[in-house]
C-alpha positions, 0 to 999 in steps of 0.5 A: 471515518477514522477516530482515535480511541481512548487511552484506557481502551489502549491499555486494555487492548494491550493487556489482551494482546499480552494474554493472547500470546501467552507471554511469561514473566521471567524472574531477573535473577534466573535470567542472570543465571542462565549461561550465555549459550542457553535460553530461559524457557518456562522459568528453566535453562535449555540450550539454544535451539541454533548454532550460535557460531553460524553466520548463514540464514537460520531455519525457523521451526514451526511452534506447535500449540502457542508462542514459545518465548516471551519478548526478553527471550526473544531479544535475547535469542536474535542478540546472541546470533551473529549478524542477525537482522531481526530484533527479536527471534522470530515465532513461527506457525505452520498450515496443516500439510504446509512446508515453509512455516509463517513467522513474524519478523521485527526490526524495531530500528526500521526508519529511524526507530519507527520500527516494522514487523513482517508476517510472511515465510523466511524466504519472503522476509529475507528478500526484503531485507535486499531493498533499499529500506533495509540495506540503504536506510538513506533511501528513506530520507524522502519519506521523513515527516515534516514539521509543519505538514500540509494538514491538520486533522478533523472530526467530520460528522458521519465521517470520523476523523480525516485530513484537511488542507492547511494551505493551497496544494498544487497537482504534484505537491507532496502530502506525505510519504509513510512506511509500513509499521506491518506487513502481512502475507494474504496466505497468512489466512490459510494458517489456524485462526489461533495461530494467526492471531497469535503471531499478529498480537506478538507482531504488535507488542514487538513494535516500539511504544510510540508505534504501537500507539499510532496503531492503537489509535486506528479505527476498526469496524467491529465494536464488539466481538472481533479481535481488537489487533485483526480488526484494525489490521483488516480495516486499514491494510493496503494491498502491495506487491513485493517481489512479485507477490501480494502483501498487505501493509498497514500505514496508520497515516493513510489510514487518516484519509477518508475515501471519495469516489473522486478524489483530489490525491493519488497515492502508490507504493514504492518497492524499494523504499517500502514507502507509500507516497500521497501527492495532490492531483489538482488544486486543493484549497485550505479548508478542503478535505484531503481524499484519495479512492478506496475502489477502482472509481471508475467502476459504476455507481452502484458497484462502487457502493456495494464494494465499499459496504462490503470491504470497508463498511461504510455508505458512500456519501461522495457528491458522485454517489449522492448525486440525483439519479438522472446525474448518476445515470448520465456518469454510468453512461460516460464510464461506460464509454470510457471502457469502450473507447479504452478497448478501442485504443488497445486494437493495434489491428489493421481494422482498428478505429483508434483515430486522434478523435477517439483518443480526444474524447476519452480525454474529455470524458475522464475530465468531465468524471473528475477522474484525474488520476486516470487522465495519466493512462489517458494521455499514455493513450494520446501520445501514442495515437498521435504518434502512431500518425506520425504527428510528433509535436501532439505525442510530446504534448501528451507524453509529457502530460502522462509522465507528470501524472503517471508518476503521482498514480503509479510511481516514479520509476513505473515502466509507463513513465520510462516509456513516455519519457522517451516518447517525449524526448524523441517519438520517432524512436517510439514502437508505435511511430507512424504504426498507423500510416500507409507506406510513404504516408499514402493514408492510414494502415489501420483499415480506415480512412482520415 
C-alpha cells in the first residue's frame, strides 16, 4: 500500500514546497549589515516584532496574506529571543472571525534531532512543551530505534510496501516505538485552504533534511491534482488525544504497516512521551507480514470495507473480507452477538443477566473472530463478572490476562490497566466484589437464579 518515491520527485516536491510559501532568498551581506535588534524582510532592515528582553510567552500575530519570513529570518528571530523553545519563529493565520491564530511551531532538536513541527494554537502548543517528551527528553529512550529491527520492508503485489518479520515475535514483543514528525490540529481545516497549505509547507521545510526524506517517501492517495504535502498528511495521519483534544499525528514508521481486519499487532499512543508503540499481540513467524487495523475491526464486513475505501482509498483484501459469503455472514453474526453480550455485561442493574457463562461465551467468540486486541476488554469483563460473584481466583486469572493485553492495546498507564492490577492483587477491594451476590451469599442479587 505504501511505496517510496524517486529522488527526482522528492526534489520537485521540495521545490514546490518552497514556492507555495513564498520564501524569499536574502543576500548575506545585507543580513550582516542588519543590527541585532532588527530583522531583514523584503530585503530591508525592519524592527523586531517583539520585545527581545521579555521572557514571558509571546503572542504570535496572524499573517495577512502570505508567509512573512524566510527560514533564515525565522531562525534568527527565534535565536534572538531569550529562552525561546522553538527553532523557528512561528508563522500564523487566523480564520475569519477567529480569535487565537493557528501557527506552525518547529523544534529541530526534538527526539535527538529527529525534529517535529506542530500546527495548532499557541495555547495548545505550549501545553505540549510540558510533556515529558520535551521537558524530560530522557523519557524518549524507550523509543529509540534498534540497529537490528525485527522486520524488513517488502513490496507486496497489489498492496505496495509493508513490513515482514525476520524472526519469531511473541505476544508482547515490541516491534518499534516512534515519535511523530508532525502534529496538526483538526480545526486547522477551518482556515482558508491557501493559509492552511502555507503552514503545512512551512512546517515540512523546518524539519531536518533526513526527516524530510522520511516524509517524502510516504505515499499519498492521489497521483494528480492534490497538493503533495496535504495528500501525504491526510493519507498517513493517525488520530491521537493530547491534553483532552484530538490531534492528528504523522509517524512515518507506522505508515509502513499495512492493514488487516484481523491483525497480528496492536498499537497505542503514549501522550506523555508523544510516542507511538507497536507490539505483537499473537506469535508472528519469520516471513509473516506484520499488520495493524486501520478501522474498528469489530464492525461488520461491509462497513469495514466502505470505511477503508472512503478514508484510505483501497479495497480490503484480507482473509476476513474476502472469505466465502457464507463464512462472512457467520462472522457478521458473531460480531453482532459480541455487541449484544457486551451490553449485557455492562448491565449492573438488579435484572442483569450477566452470568459467568455469558462472559465465557464472549471470550470464546472474540477468540474465534481473531480479535486479539479486543480480548483486553473481554478479559476485563470476565474479571469483573467473577469478582461480582465472589469467585476470587477466577477474577485474578482474568485480571492478569487483561493487564497484559490492555497495556499492548491501550497503553502502559491506561486506567483499565491500573484497575485490573488492583483486581489481581486483591479482588475483595474491587468495587465489583460480590456485587451480584445476595446477603450472606444466599443467591444472586441481580434478579437471576444460578
